[in-house]
N, C-alpha and C positions, 0 to 999 in steps of 0.2 A: 563364796560358794554360788554356783549357778543352778537355778531351778528351771527345768524344762516344763513348759506349760503347753498342753495340747489344746489348740484352738478350734478344732473341728466341731465339738459339741456346742461351743459358744456360738460359732458362726452359723451353725444350723439353726439355732434358736433365733438368730437375728435376721434370718432370711426373709421373714414376712413382715418385718417392721418397716413403716414408711420412713423415707428420708426426711431429715429435718433441715429446713432452710433452703438448700440448693434445689435446683431442678431435679425431678425424679421421674422415672419411667415406671409404668406398671404393666404387668403381663400376667396372664393366667398360668403360665408355665414357669417352673423353677429355672433359675439360671443354670447353664451347663457347668459353670465353675465359679466359685466365689473365691476371690483372692483377697488377702489381707492388705489393707491400706492403713496409713498412719497420718493423722492430722493433729499434731501436738505443737504447742508454742509455749515458751516460757520467756517472760520479760521481767527485768528488774529495773525499776526507775522511780521517778517522782510523779506524784499526782499533779495534774495541771490545774484542776479546779475541783471544788467540792462535788462529790457525786450527786446526781440529780435523779429523782424518781420520775419516770415517764411511762408511757403506755396508758392503759385503761385500768379501771378497778378490777376487771376480770383477768387482764393480762398485764400486770405491772412489770416494769423492767427498770433497772438502775443502770445509768450510763456515766462514764467518766473517762478522762484521757490520762495517759501515762507517757512521760517523756523519757526516751533513752538517748544516749549519745555515743558517738564514735570519735575517738581522737586519732588524728593522723598527722604525719610529718611530711612537709614538702621537701623537695630535693635541696632547696637552699637552707634548710634547717628550721624554718618556721613551723610552728605547730598550729593546727586548726581543729575545731570541734564541730561536728555535724550533729544536729538534734533531729530525731525522728519522733513524731507524735502517733500514738496508738489509741484507737477508740476501743474501749472495753465495755461490754454489756454483761449484766448479771441477771439471770432468770431464776436461779435456785432461791426459794423463799427465805431460808435461814441465812444463806450467804448474802442475799440482797439486803436483808435487815441489818446484818452486821456491818456491811460496807457503808450503808447510809449513816449508821450510828458512829462508827469509829474511824473511817477513812477521811482524811482532810487534805486540802490543798497543800502541796509542798512535801507531804509525807512520803517516805520511801515505801515501796510496796513491791511484792513479787506476785505476778499473775501467771497461773498455769491454765491453759484452756485450748480451744480450737479456733483456728482462723476461718473466717467465713466471708463470702463476697455476696453483695446484693445491690439493690438500688434503694435510694431514699428520695422521696418527693418533697421538695422544699415548699415554702408557703406560697410561692408564685406558680406552683404546679410543675416545675421543672424537675426531671429525674436526674439524679447524680449517682455515679457508681460509689459504692461504699465498701470499705474493708473494715471488719471488726474482729475482735477477739471475744469469743463467748467464754466467760470465766467459769472454770470448774473449781478453782481454788484461788483464794486471795490471802496472801501472807502480809500481816501488818507489822511494820517496823516502827519502834519508838525512837525518838531522838533522845539520847542519853543526857543531853543538856537541859531538857525540859522536865 
């Protein structure tokens, strides 16, 4: 069954909210047209290392990496596997606490969230481009053998 949801009232309420993360523009006049955009990502993979608490006391964040892979076959019949690593950040307080407590290295997990791009300054002061997934939901999978 399909449910139609009218977005106009929702979008009108979002019109005055500041953008989070990416560059934003401000104006004293309302935009002529607001169009719907979608930024959703879902990954299913294994945790690369135990999640770490970072940030400050006022702005804590949990970070961890998740590996996904793609299998492909060469024309000669050989199989290969490519692994991609994804940086995940968690800002939501309850989700952040659960991830710290229950998610461990090697565990399978599914992440739903938004992809974001930015810059990170390393310890030497060099800026590097960063791609992260801001987690809205984290699903924990248990290994049935443990």
